[in-house]
C-alpha positions in Angstrom: -125.1 -89.8 191.5 -121.8 -91.1 192.6 -118.4 -90.2 190.4 -116.2 -92.2 189.1 -113.2 -93.0 191.1 -109.7 -94.6 189.5 -107.2 -96.6 191.2 -104.3 -97.4 190.2 -100.5 -98.7 190.0 -97.3 -97.1 188.2 -94.1 -99.1 187.6 -92.1 -100.1 184.8 -92.9 -103.7 182.9 -95.6 -104.6 185.5 -98.0 -106.5 183.2 -97.6 -109.1 185.8 -98.9 -106.8 188.6 -101.6 -108.4 190.9 -103.3 -105.3 192.4 -105.7 -104.8 189.5 -107.1 -108.1 190.0 -107.2 -107.7 193.8 -108.8 -104.3 193.6 -111.1 -105.4 191.5 -112.1 -108.3 193.2 -112.1 -105.9 196.6 -114.1 -103.4 194.9 -116.9 -105.5 193.7 -117.0 -107.4 197.1 -117.7 -104.0 198.4 -120.3 -103.4 195.7 -118.5 -100.1 194.4 -119.3 -100.1 191.2 -118.2 -96.7 190.1 -114.3 -97.4 191.3 -111.8 -99.0 189.2 -108.4 -100.2 189.5 -106.0 -99.6 186.3 -102.5 -100.6 185.5 -100.3 -97.7 184.4 -97.2 -98.7 182.5 -94.9 -95.5 182.3 -91.7 -95.7 180.3 -90.5 -92.6 182.3 -91.5 -91.2 185.3 -92.3 -87.8 184.3 -95.5 -89.1 182.6 -96.8 -89.4 186.1 -98.0 -85.3 185.5 -100.6 -86.7 183.3 -101.7 -88.8 185.8 -102.0 -86.5 188.2 -103.7 -83.7 186.4 -107.3 -86.6 185.8 -109.2 -85.7 188.5 -110.5 -88.8 188.6 -107.7 -90.5 190.0 -107.8 -90.6 193.6 -105.1 -92.6 194.7 -102.0 -94.5 193.1 -99.8 -97.5 194.2 -96.0 -97.0 192.9 -93.7 -99.6 192.4 -90.5 -100.8 190.3 -88.4 -98.6 189.6 -90.1 -95.5 190.5 -90.4 -95.6 194.3 -87.5 -93.2 194.6 -87.9 -90.9 191.6 -91.4 -90.6 192.1 -90.9 -88.0 195.5 -89.7 -84.7 193.5 -93.5 -84.8 192.0 -95.6 -85.2 195.2 -96.4 -81.8 197.7 -95.5 -84.2 201.2 -94.8 -87.4 202.4 -96.2 -88.7 206.2 -93.8 -89.0 208.3 -92.6 -92.4 208.0 -92.2 -92.0 204.2 -90.2 -89.0 204.8 -87.8 -91.4 207.1 -88.0 -94.4 204.8 -86.8 -92.2 201.6 -89.4 -94.4 199.3 -92.9 -93.9 198.1 -95.4 -96.8 197.0 -98.8 -95.2 198.1 -100.2 -91.8 196.8 -103.1 -90.1 198.1 -104.8 -87.4 195.8 -106.8 -84.9 197.6 -107.8 -81.4 197.3 -105.0 -81.0 195.0 -102.2 -82.3 196.9 -100.2 -85.6 196.2 -99.2 -87.2 199.4 -96.6 -89.8 199.8 -96.7 -93.0 201.8 -95.2 -96.0 202.2 -97.0 -99.1 203.4 -94.1 -101.7 202.2 -93.1 -101.1 205.8 -96.3 -102.3 207.4 -96.7 -104.9 205.0 -93.1 -106.1 205.7 -93.5 -105.9 209.8 -96.5 -107.9 209.4 -94.7 -110.4 207.3 -91.7 -110.6 209.8 -93.5 -110.9 213.0 -95.5 -114.0 211.9 -92.5 -115.4 211.4 -89.5 -114.3 213.2 -87.8 -116.4 215.9 -85.4 -115.4 218.9 -82.8 -116.8 217.5 -83.3 -114.5 214.4 -80.6 -111.4 215.6 -78.9 -110.0 212.4 -80.0 -109.8 209.1 -79.0 -109.8 205.5 -80.3 -107.9 203.1 -80.0 -108.7 199.6 -80.5 -105.5 197.5 -80.5 -102.0 198.1 -83.2 -100.2 196.4 -87.1 -98.8 197.4 -88.2 -101.6 199.3 -84.9 -102.4 200.9 -85.4 -98.8 202.5 -88.7 -100.3 203.6 -87.0 -103.5 205.6 -84.1 -101.4 207.1 -87.2 -99.2 208.4 -89.0 -102.2 210.3 -85.3 -104.1 211.0 -84.1 -100.7 212.7 -87.5 -100.2 214.3 -87.1 -104.1 216.0 -83.5 -103.3 216.9 -81.8 -106.2 214.2 -79.1 -105.5 213.1 -78.3 -105.9 209.4 -75.7 -106.0 206.6 -77.1 -104.5 202.8 -75.6 -106.6 200.1 -75.8 -105.3 196.6 -73.5 -104.6 193.1 -73.1 -100.9 194.2 -71.9 -101.7 197.9 -68.6 -103.0 199.7 -70.8 -105.8 200.8 -71.2 -107.3 197.8 -72.5 -110.7 195.8 -68.8 -111.2 194.8 -67.3 -111.4 198.5 -70.0 -112.4 200.2 -69.4 -115.7 201.9 -70.6 -118.9 203.6 -69.8 -117.6 206.8 -71.6 -114.7 206.2 -74.6 -116.7 205.6 -73.9 -118.6 208.4 -73.9 -115.7 210.6 -77.2 -114.2 209.7 -80.2 -116.3 210.2 -82.5 -114.0 208.7 -82.1 -113.0 205.0 -84.3 -110.3 203.5 -84.5 -110.7 199.4 -85.3 -107.2 198.0 -84.5 -107.1 194.3 -86.1 -108.1 191.1 -84.3 -110.8 190.3 -86.2 -113.8 189.4 -89.4 -112.1 189.3 -91.8 -113.6 186.2 -91.3 -113.6 183.0 -87.3 -114.2 184.2 -87.9 -117.1 186.5 -84.9 -118.6 185.9 -83.0 -116.0 187.4 -81.4 -116.4 190.3 -78.7 -114.1 192.5 -75.3 -115.1 192.8 -75.5 -116.4 196.5 -73.5 -118.9 198.6 -76.5 -121.0 199.2 -74.6 -123.7 201.2 -74.2 -121.7 204.3 -77.9 -122.2 204.9 -79.1 -124.3 207.7 -83.2 -125.1 208.9 -82.5 -122.2 211.4 -82.2 -119.7 208.4 -85.4 -117.3 207.5 -85.6 -116.2 203.6 -88.3 -113.7 203.0 -88.4 -113.1 199.2 -90.5 -110.2 198.4 -91.2 -111.3 195.2 -94.6 -112.8 195.0 -94.7 -114.1 190.7 -93.8 -116.6 190.3 -94.8 -118.3 194.0 -91.8 -120.2 194.3 -88.8 -117.9 192.8 -85.6 -119.6 191.9 -83.7 -118.4 195.2 -86.7 -119.7 197.0 -86.4 -123.1 195.4 -82.3 -122.9 196.3 -82.9 -122.0 199.6 -85.4 -124.4 200.4 -83.6 -127.3 199.0 -80.9 -126.0 202.4 -84.0 -126.7 204.9 -84.5 -122.6 205.1 -87.5 -121.7 206.3 -88.7 -119.8 202.9 -91.7 -117.4 202.4 -92.7 -115.3 199.5 -94.0 -111.7 199.3 -97.4 -112.4 199.2 -98.7 -111.9 202.4 -96.8 -108.3 202.4 -98.7 -107.2 199.2 -102.0 -107.8 200.6 -101.0 -106.1 203.9 -99.8 -103.3 202.1 -102.7 -103.1 199.6 -105.5 -102.9 202.8 -103.1 -100.6 203.8 -103.4 -98.6 200.7 -107.1 -98.8 200.5 -107.0 -97.4 204.3 -105.1 -94.4 203.6 -107.3 -93.7 200.3 -110.4 -93.6 202.0 -109.4 -91.9 205.2 -110.6 -88.6 205.8 
């Protein structure tokens, strides 16, 4: 008789997540009736210890705000996760908790579908765990970038239209505008955009954030985070099922 295997997502205020439906549908298609996927909304990261003590839990995804905070609770990191410094996937096997980053895989897949020769430099909006995966991929592809964040010298107060004109690839990595706060939007000089700009907003709920709507009104090409999410989820499943 097969034992129940539990997978899940840890984060904070994550009831909006698509992950439970995505994996539940996947388990049904694969006739994996003993597998289930749960949402673990943790007010504090140290509560993850309770999950790790459950022998039925075989794999976890990690989202905001714990992609960096989770690291001290793990036994090992993959080589890529070490370089990135952020975790969004954990495999539990033989008493060990191993951290991976599949965001980089998902972002690279997304970027390669839409990248043009003239997208020679990038602005990364935000400086959290998701931004770390984006930086890793841009470095890998030799695309220079600047980070715009509240806590950096280059920030949303001094970002200009000229800066935007000079960076035709823009990746929005902050949670600003995520459901249910769909009207929220970063302070951004949208007038610097053109039809040569590629905007990737990593948010997938709502489908069209206010940031994407504003960017589209200036004829920029806009992409949300759904394809990236699908890709990183499939990569996570591959990791969990590997020997």
